[in-house]
N, C-alpha and C positions, 0 to 999 in steps of 0.2 A: 662238654657235653653239661647242660645247665638243665635240671629238673625246673618245670614252671606249672604244673599240678598232678595230684593224683585223685581219681576220683573211684569210689570201692561201692558197691552195691551189691551186699549179701555174699561176697569171697569172706570164708574164715569167720562168718556173722556178721563181719563189716559193713558200714553203711553211713557215708559222708563223703567230703573231700579233702587235700589238704591241698594247701596253696601257698608254694616255695617261693616265698617272698626274696628280692634280688636283697644281697647284703645284709641279710640278717641270719643269723643262728635259726635250726627250726625245731624245736623241742614237740614231743608227741609224750601225754603226760598222761599218770594214770594209776591206779592200784593195781597191785598183780592181781594176773589172769583176766584184767582189764579189756586185753588186746593190742596192746601195746605189738607185743613183738611181730603178732599177725601180721601188721602192717609192714614191720623190714621182712619178714618172711613172703608177703603176696609179692611187693617190689624186690626182693632177688628172685623169684619165682620167675617174675615178669621178662626183668630184665636182664639175667642170666638165661639164656636157654638151655636147656637138658641135653648134655651129649651121651653118646651111647658109653659104657662101660661100669666102671665100679664108681662106687659111690665114695666122695672125698669122706678120709679120715679124720676123725676128730670128736670133740664132744659131741654129745647127743641133740642139743640146740643147735650148732652148726650144721645139721644136715639140710639138704635142702627137701621141700614139702614135696611129696608126691602127688600127681595128680588129681587122685581119688579123695586127698585129703581138703581139697578146695571147697567144696561144697560138704557142708558138714547135715544136712537134710535130704532126705529122698525126695523124689520130685518137687525138685526145685533149681533155680535157675540162677546166676550171678553172671555181674559182669567186673572187668576193671579196666580203666581207660587212663594211660599215664603220657602226660604230655612233657616233651624235654623239645629242647633246643640245640641246635650242632651247627656249627660253621652258616652263623646266617640263617638258615632255615628253622620251619617250626615242623616236630613229627608228631603224631600222636599212635600210641601204642596199646592195642585193644584188644583184650581177651572176653570171648563169653564162654561162660561156664554152663552144663546142664547134665544133671543129674535123674536117672531114670529109675535105677537101681544101686547095685554097688558102685558099678563104673562111672566116671566122670568123664563126659565128653566135651572137648576143649575146641575153640577156633578163633586164629588169632590174624589178626589183619597191622600192617603197618603202611599210615597216610603220612603223606607230605605238605604242607605248605609253607608260602612264602610267609617273611618275619613278620610281625607287627607290633605295634605299641600296644600292650594291656595295661586294661586298668591293676589297681592292687587290690581291692575290693574280691573277696572270694565269690560270690554269687555274680558280681557283674565279669570277672574274669573266666568263668564258666561257660558264660554264656556268650563272651567275646568269641572265647575256642570253638567252641562247638558253630559258630556262626562263619567261622574261616571257609574257605573254600580247601576243601582236601580231595588230594588225590591218592587212588589207592596204586602203593608199589608193587601188588598182586605178590606180597609177601604171606604164605599162607601155612609154613610148616615153620618149626623149630630150625630145623636147619638153613632154612633159606632167612629165617631172622637172624639168628646166628651171624651168616654170612653177608648179612647185609649191615649189621651193626659193625662189624667188623669194616667193611668199604667206608661207610661212614665215620671210623675210626673210635669207634666205641668197642672197647675190650674187654668179655666175658668172662675174660678170665682172672682181667686187675678187677673189674667189679665184685667178683667171688670176694675179692682180697677187703674190697672199699666198703661192700654191703657185710657190715661182721654182727654177727651175735651176740656178742660179749668187746666191754673194752680193754681186753688182755687179751684175746685170740690171738693176736700178730707176735707177742712179746716170744712164745717159744718159737715161735716161724723163725725168726731172726737170729735168737741162741742159736738154730740147727741152721740155719741158711736156708730154709726151703723158701723166704722170701725172693731171692733176687740168684739160687743157683741151685745145683743138682747136688744132693747129699756125696759125699765122698763115698759112702759105701757102699752104691752103686755106680759107680763113678768107671769102673771096669766093665761092667756089663753095659753101660749106657754109650761106652767105646766103640763095642764092639758093633750093637746095634747100630750105629752112626756107619762105621763100615760097611758095613749086611746091608743098610737100606740106600748107601749111595749106590752098591751095586745094581741095586733092583732096580733104582730109578733110571741109570743107564740103561737098562737092558727092555726096561717101559720104553723109555725116550725113543729105542729103533723101532719097538714094536707101531710104538702111534705112529712112529714116520710111513710105516708101511700099510696102516689103517688112514693116515691124511689121507695118504697118495692114491689109494684106492674110490676113497671119497670124494677127493678132487674131479677123478675122472665121473664119477657118476654124477656130481653134480655140474661139472662142464656140460656134459650129454644133457641135463635138465635145462642147461642153461640154453644151449643149443634150441634144444627144442619152443624152448620160451621165444625164443628171439623168431622161430619158423612159424610158432602160431602168431606172434605179433605182427608178424608180415601179410598175414593169413588175414588175419582180423584188421587192421587197419583203416579200411573202410568201416567198421563199425566201432564207433568208439564209445557205445557202452559196456562192451567189456574190457575190463581193469583188469590187466594183464599182469598186474601185481597180485591184485585179490585171489584171482586164478592158480596163480603157480604160488602157491603158499609150501611152506617145505611139509611135505609129510601127507598136504592134503590136495594134490597138484589131480591125481588121477581122481579123486573123490567130485573137485569142483570141476572137471572135464566134463564126467559123465553128466553131472549136474547140465551143463551148458549144453550138451549136445540132447540132452531128454527138453530142455527150453526150444532149442532151436528146431525140435521135430515138430514140436506145437505151434511153432510159428511158421514155419513149413505149409503143417496141416490147415492152419487159419487165412494163410495168404489169399487163396483162390476164392474163398468166400467175401473177403472183406473186401479184392480186388473190383467182386461181380457187383457188390453192392454200389461201390462208387461208380462203378461204369453204368450202373441202372440211373444213379441220381443222376449221374454229368447229360444223359439219353433226356432225362425230363428236363430240366436247366438249359438242353441246347434245343427244345422242341420250338414249333413252328409259334405255339402261340406266344412263347417266354421273346423270340425272337421279333416277333410284333411289336408285344409290349415296350421291352426295351428298344428297339428304336420309335416307337412312339413318344416314347420318356426324354432320350436320349434327343430326340427332334426338338419336342417342345424346350427342353432343359435350354439348348441353342438358341430357341427363337427368343424365351423369357433373358436373357445372359443379353440381347441384342436389343432393350427396350432403350436404351441411351443412343445406342447408334441410330436406331427409327427415329424415335426425335431429332436429334442430331442434323438426320441425313430432312428430315420434312422443314426444319429451322433453315438447315442452307440452302434450298431448293427455295423458300418463300424468299430470303436473304439475295439470291442471285437475281431472283424476278427485279425486286427491287432497284437491288444495283442498274440493272441493264436499262431502269425507267429512269433512273436518273442521268446514266450515261446519253441518254438518248438525249433526254433536256439539253444537256451541256453541248452536246455537239450540235445540236439545232442553234443554243448561242453563240459560240464561236464560230459557227460558219458565218456572223455576220457583223465581223471583227471589218474594220475600213481597209481598203488598200493602201499598200505603200505609199501610193502619192499624194491622199490625205489622211496622214496620221491623225492630224486633228479630230477627225472624226472619235476618236477613243476617248472626247470627253464628252461625249453624249453617250458611249457604250454601256449598257449593263451588265457588268460581271454577274451570273450566276450566285447561290447562295450555296455554298459549302459547308460552313461550320458544324453541321450534323452528321457529317457525311465522315466515315473509317476509311482513310484512302489504303490503310492498308489491308482493304479486302480485295485493292487490286494487282494484277499482276504487276503492271507499270507503276506503282504507287505513284512514285519519285516524278517521272516524266510527266503524268496527269496532273500534280498538284503545282508541279513548275508553270502548265498552261494559265493556272490561276496567280501565283505570284508575278509571273511576267505581266501579266497584264495589269496587274494590279499596282505593281511599281511604275508600268509605261504612263500611266494614267495619272497615278503621282507626279512625274516627274511631266508631261504635257500640263499640267495644271499648274506648275511652279513656272513654267515656262509663258503660258498664255496670260499670266500675272503680270508679268515682267513686259508683254508685248503690249497688252493693255497699256501698263502706266506710260509708255511713253508712244503708244498710239500708231503702234505699230504692227501690218498688217500680218497675223498667226500664220505666215507661211516661211518657207526654211529660205529662200530666194528673198525676199524680201525682206528678211532681217538680215541678211549676207548683207544688200546692197547697203542699207543703213548703217551697218559696223562700218563697211568701207568709205561710206560718204566722211564719218565721223572721225575716221582715222585719217583721210585725205584732210578736215578740217583743222585736225591736231596738228598735220604737219603743217601746213599753213600761218596758224597760229602761234608758232613757235620763232619764225622768223618773220614779224609783219613789213612790209614795205614804206618806204615815204609816200604821200598822197602826189606822187608826181606822174604826168602821162596824159594820154587823152581819156575822154569818157567814154563810158561804154556802158550797157546794159545786161544785165542778165536773168535769163528766164526757164524754165522749166517746161519740156513738152513730149509725151508719150514717156513719160518717167527718166529723161535726160537732161541733163542741165545744161543752155544753150549761151555762149557770149554772143553778142552783137554789137558789130561799130557803126558810128554813124557813118552815115554816107561818105559825107565829105572827106573824114577821118581816113575813110578807107584809099578815097580814089588819091588824097595827099601822101598816104603812107600805106602802099602796097603791101610791103615787107608782113603789117599786122597779119596779115590771110593767112600766111604759111609759117609753121615752125611754131603753130599755139600749144600750150605745154597744158598737158590735160590735170594737172594738177592746179588749180587758182591761186591766187596768191591775195592775201588779204592786205589792209592798210590803213593807216589809223585815217579817220576822218578829218577832213580840215578844222574843223568845231571843237574838237578832242584837243585837251591838251595831252604831252605825253607823257604825265605825271597817271593821271585821270587813266590815258589810253593802257598803261602798262598793269594798272590796277587790275583794267576789264579782261586785259590777256589770261591772268594769271587765274581768276576765279571762275572763267571761260573754259582755260584748262581742265580745273578739278572737276568742274559738272561733264565735260566731253569724257575725259577717264572715268567718272563714275557711270555713264549710260554703257561707254563702251564694256567694261565689267560685268554688267550688269546681261549686256545684250547678247554678250557672249557664253554667258554661263545659260542664257536662257537656249544659244543656239545650241551649247553642249549637251542640257538636257533632252531638247529634241530629238539630236540625233540619237543619244541613248535609248530612249523611248523608243524609235525608231528601230532601232536594234532588237529591242525587247518585244515589241508587237509581230516582227519577223521571225523571232525565235515561240513567241506562242504560236504562231502559224504556222512554223513546221514539227510544234509537236502536239497540234491538233491532231494531226495524222493517227497519232497513237489512241486515239480515242474510237476508233474503227477497228481496229485490231485488240482493243480491250471488249469490247462487245461482241466479236467474232468469236473470242477466249469464253467470257461471258456465259454465251449463247449454246460453246460446246460443253462449258462447266455444267450447263442446266441440264444439259439433255443426259450426260451421262450420271449423274446424281437423282435426277428423275428415273431413269432405268433400273439405277438399286434401290429407289426407294420403291419403287413397281415391286421389282424382286421379291424385296424383303419383306413388301406387306401380304405379296402373295405367298411366303413361305409360313409368316403367322398364320392366316387364316388357314392354309394349309394343314400345319402341323396342330393346330388347335383343332379343327375339324376330324382328323383321321388320329387323335389321342381320343376323343371325343366316341369315334365309332368302333373302335378296338378297343375299349375300356368298358363300352354301354353306357355313357356317362350322357345326359341331357344337353344337349347345344344349345347355346345362345348365341345371337348375332352379336358382331364387336364391331367399332368404330376406331380406324385410325387414320382419320384426319386431321385431326390434332392433337398437339404433347397434352392437351387435359383428356382426351378422348381417348387417346393410347393409354395414361397412366389407370381409367377406368378400365378398361380392355385388358390392360396387367392382370388388374385384381382378378377381375373375372375369369383369366385363364389359369392366374395362380390357384384359386378355389380349387377348378377343374383341376390342376395338375394335382392337388395335394388329396382329393378323391382319388385318381389313378393310382400314386403311389401308394396310399392307404390298400386300396385293392391288390396291387401288386406285395405290398409285403406280406398282407394274411395269408394268401396264395403260397409264397414264399413257404414262409413260418412252417404252413400245413407238408407241405413237402419236404423239409428239411429237418423234422422233427426227430428223426434218428441222428440229428448232429446237434445237439441243443450247445456243446463247445462252439462248435463253428456259428453259430447264431449269435454267443456272448461276444464272441473276438468282434465282430460287425455288426454289435449292436448298436442302432442309431444313425448307420450310414445309409446313404438310398439304395432301395431296392437293387438299381439297376448297375451300381456299383458292386452289391454283394453278389450278382449272379454272375458277373464280370470276374471280379477276384475267388470264386468258389470255383468255375468253371477252370481259370487257372491253377488252383489248389488244388482242387480233384485232378486233374490232367497229370500234376505234380506229383501228386499223391500216390496214381499208377505207375506211373513212372520209377518213382522212389520204391512202392512197393516190388517191382520187377527186380530191380538193381538189388533190393535186399533180399530177396528171395534166390536170386545167384550168390549173391554173398553167403549166405545162412549153407546155401549149399557147398559151398568150398569148404568152410568150416565144422561143416558135418561128416565130409569126407575125410577132412585131415584127422577132426577127433579120432573117427573109427580106423584112421590107419595107426596111429601113433597111441593110441591111449595105454595098449597092453603093455607098450614098451615104457611108458612114464610110470605105470603102476610097478614093475620091474624095479625100475632103478629107482623108485622110493622105496620097495621091499628091501634092496641092497642096503641102501642109506640109514635107515631105521635099524637095521642089524649092525652095523657100523658105527652108529649111535650107541647102541646099548653098548657095542664093546668098548666103544670110547668113553663110554661115562664110567663102564666098570676100571676101563684104564686110567680116569681121569681118578675117580675114587683111589686106587690104589696108589698113584702118583702122589696125589694129596696126603695120604696115611704114610707112604713113605718119606715123603718132601720133609713133613711136620716130623716127622720120628729124625730125619736127618737135621732138620733145624732143632727141635728140641733136646737134643743129643748130643748139641757141641757146643762144647764147657764153655770152648774161648769166648763165646758170643756172650756169654755172661757180661753185662752192665756194669761195669764198674763204677762209671760215673750216678749211677742209679744207686748204688751201695752208697756211696760218697754224700749223695743230696739226703739220703736217707740217716746217715749219721749227722747231719747237720739238721736234720730238721728234728730228730731226737732230741739232741742236745737244747736246742732252741725252747723248745716244750717244757723240758725237763726245768727248764731254768727260771721259765715262768711258773710252774708247779712248785717248784724248789727254790726260792731266789735265794734262801737263805745259805743253800747247799752247795759248795765247790768244790766239793770233793768227788761229786758224780759223776762218772765218763760212763759214753757210750760211743765204741770205737769199732768201724768195717776192719777186721782183720786181712781177711783175704776170701778170693773167690764167694763173695756175697753173703760170710759169717761176719757176725759181730758177737761183743765181747762188753758186760757192763762191770765196770769194777766201783770200787770205794777207796778213794787213799790211794788207790795203784793197785789196787788187791782186786782179782775177779770174784766177783758176785754170781752165784746161780740162782738163789730165791729172792731178787727182790720183795722188796713189800708191795704192797695192792697198788699204792700212789702211782708208786713207782713203775709197774709194770705197764698201766694206763698212760703215763708219760710216754715210755719206750712205744706200746700199742698207737696211741694217735700222733705221734711223731712218722710214725711208719705208713699211714695210712696219710698224712698229711702229705708226705714228699710222694705217694703213687698218685693221689689225687690232683696236686700242681702238676706234675709230671705228664699224666694223660690227660687231662682235663675232666676228669670225671668228679662225679659230688663224692662226697662220702655218708654212709647211714651209719651209726653204730646204735645197736641196743642195750640194753644196760649200760648206758652212758654214766650214769655217777656209781655204779656198783664198786666195790672194792677201793673206792677214793674215802681218804679220811675226813672228817666232817671239818677238820682246821685247813683242808686243801681244796674241799667246795667255791670259797670264795676265787683262790686263786684258778681254779680251773674253768667257772663262766667267766672270769676276766679274759683269761687266753683263750675262750673262744670266742666271746665278744672281739675280740680286740684283730683275732684273725679274719673274720668274718666284712669287719670293716673294709680291708683292703678289696680296693676296684679288682686285681684280677684273685680276690681267694677264691679256692672251692664253694662251692655248698656243704654246707654242714647241716646235718638232721641228726640228731639228739633222740634218742625213747630213754625214760626213766619213771622209776614207780615212785609212787606219792610218798614223800616222808617229810616227817616236822624238819630234819635238817634241812631241808629248802625251804620250807612252806614257812617256818618261824626264823627262817634268818635273813634279817632286813637287806643286810648286806648282797646275799646269793640273792635272793628273789625280786630286789631293784632291777640287777643286774637281767635274770630271765625275764623278767616286766617287759623289757625291751625287745625281747626276741619274738618270733614267732612261734604262739602255744596254742597247739592242740590239745585238749580231752577227752579221753577214750574212756569211753564208761558203760558199763553191763546195763542195758533195761531188761534182758530177758538173758535166759543162759547160753541160747543163741543167737542173741542182738548185742552186736556190740557197737554203740555210736560214736560217729567224730564230729566234734562242734570244736570252732575257736574259742580261745577266753582273752579277756584283756589281761587278766593280775590272778596271780598264782594267790589262794588262800585258803586258811583250813577248813572252808566251808565246801572247796570242790569235792 
């Protein structure tokens, strides 16, 4: 336990706070009767709850305050707040006192908070502490407080030793063994009490077993009732079973539930009737007409783009039909296959501004144009070659010329010598004729039979051989070039004829496409007419049912559709407003529903409210059935629940009595067990006393303080026992005992009359010792109270040490007013 801060307000006349700064001794300083002992006594009163029994024997100043001594004036109030830390948590122990006459009333509370880093300054620290989040631990009696402190590891019995009214109090207790053991003079009586309390404990345990069994039976039945009630109310989540079946209040809570359910059952028919009445209004013929009109016009308005698209689609289809009709007329004029050359003069229709994707057979239709274009280009190229060589632009003539040149090429490959008879060569009807002179024919009749179809060529007699060979080579090159170009022209002409034939075949697709477009136009025109009629009908109907002035609308063009849309939208807004105002008027009993659907369309509100009201009626009917089940259950079981609770209360009273008896006998048994005296604690006290003594009497090595046995100690000098040591020696022994107990139980030590009985020449050693102990990280808190004396104030060595402590001056401003204030330095002017 670490004290943090104590705040006093008019208790024993005290006013102010004390900040227990870490790792510093704390000195409460002041003149006699200034109020120093009052601080120790208040802390002792608050931290050591008074137990029943006789007051502890000892000096008169060691006796605890009584409650009626806390406030010194009648008709006054006061309080004390003690903040301390234990096991990482902060706690606030709060006492409030009030006095009307002779007696003082007190209220105590214990609070808990999470640990925090606190400022050192007094004002900031108390402000920080008050601003923490404190949780009330439900401690309101001295007994509960004591039990809670013990639970936290704070033992009031040990604090009773550590909060001492005198610096020599513990010496005599150590000498007679009362610090850590029971005196021998009453050992026999204690042993007898120990045995008897053990027997009583066994009997109480047996009796407790019988009571526990009976209590378990009652609690089991209560649990069964709870399970049964939980099953009955499973469809009513508003009932928190745990809040109803509270120990000792179940019957009372069930009665409250039954009363609440009875009120609900009485109100359900009226609520259902109101809802049905409103539902009937929302389902009236007027609302049906309004709803249908709004829904119809909403559908119409949503189809604006569809209407414009249909209008545009019909127009586009008509344009496409016109285009296809022109194309059909044009392509019907394609030349016949027998005269493909007619394609040279054929005018192909323009199509660069036409979107072919609009056609069903777009690729086929486009191929008509590409075939014609490609065929025409091939015809043009072939015609250029024919014109170059003056060959008629006909397939047959081109073919004959090619054959002639091929024959000529064969003939000049092997020319003959100019021998033989002369002959004439001519052409007739496109054929080459060889004419033999008559005289030669008569002489050589064999000439007229077996004539080779391919004529021969021979060197002219006037041309020498070299010149002839040169001419043959040149002629071969020219003929090959002619043949190559003529063959290419022939191929192009052949390919052009194929393309022309393909175009004619694809031309049939135009008729099919025209038919499809006609059907598409009819279908879209019907849709357009139907949608246009819907717009006009819905608009006219809305104006009539809502009494709105009708204005003509035009739906013949996209622009006129947009204008008509705006006009209808304006009337639509007026109708919505009429609908909404009427709805608000009829639903004014249900403002929460109007808030829920605020901003939504009236038609949506009506539809949703109808659904919601229908569900509400069903829910109320179901709720009525559920409430009736719960009501019948409560009426059937409440008497049994009340009887069981009364039995449990009786058992608990008996159990408390048994528990108190067990606690009393257990404590007697524990405290009368002499063998449980903790020898280790006694040994620690011995070590602690020797250490403190060596610091106060560094020159004296003859003194010894020994633990003899069973918590008894003996002090000796040079081996000889001393029964009346000096005042300073008593102080050393008492401080050593308190320090050992404080370190063992992790509790602070508060010592009144701290400098009393200490020799002047030992004050320096005493303050050095206290200062040294406080500097240790694990050192216990040390709080001393001392009266003003020049032995301290005018002793520089002592004053300088104390000036490093946390020092508070207690000063009387009036007879019953004692103020506490921090001071920085001890001076004779205080």
